[in-house]
N, C-alpha and C positions, 0 to 999 in steps of 0.2 A: 745026560737030562736036558734038554729042551727047553731051555725061559718062556716059551711059548709058542702057539701056533697059532699060522693064518690060514684063509681058506680062498684059492682062487676062484675068481667068479668069472664068468662065460666071457666075459669079456677081459680075459687076463689080468686083472684088479690085484688087489691083496687090501684090506687093510693092518695097517702096521699097532698091534698090543697095544693098549695104556700102559704097561708096566715100561715097554721096550722105550716110547716114547718119553716116559719119565725118564730112559736113563741115558738117554741121547740127546733131550734137552731140546726135542722139537718138538713143533705143532702144523700147525696150516700153514700150506706151500714150502715146509723144508726140501731140501733136496737129500736124493738120496745116492749115492752110487754103491753099483753090483761089479765085483772082483771075484775072479778065481783064483781058487788059491790048491792045484792038485785036482782034486777033486769034488772039493769043500767050493762054494760060493760063501763066500763074503760079504756082507747089508753093513754101511755106514754113513754118516754123516756126511756130506759132501765141505770137502775143505780136509779133511781130519787126514794129512796125510802125514808119513812121519819122515824122517829122516835117512830111513834104512829104505824108502819107495821111492824119495828123490835119487838116492845113490845109485841102486840100481836103474831106474829110469836114465841116468846121466850114464851112466856107467857099465852097461849090460856087459861088458869082459873083462867088467874086475875093474883099479883102478888107473890110471894112466902112468905112462913112464913119468918118472919124476927129471924136470927139466933144471938148468943151471940160470942160474939170472941173466948169465951172455943170451943162452938160446932163446929166451924170453923176451930181452930186450931185443934182440933180431928180429923175431917176430911180430914186434910190434912196429918198426921199421917196414918191415917188408909191410905189413898192413896197411900201415899210413901213405907208405909210398902206392898203393895199388888203386887205394881206394880216393887220394887229390891225384893221380895220373892224367895230365892232358892227351886227350885222343885226338 
């Protein structure tokens, strides 16, 4: 069962019901994010990003292959050399 309902105006605007505003802790000027999750649309207060959201955004194909300490140090050296190379 839905928490609340809103009606869409001719200008494409909606009002956020008072109960939802209270639950989200939002007021005038608050920013809401809209996201699609399969066949559902999720609305949330901007800035409420979970660690799972971040992980999916950073690693869409799953976690990266683990590297050894030597591989990490070599990568840092290559980066520094490339950044400070004289042209």
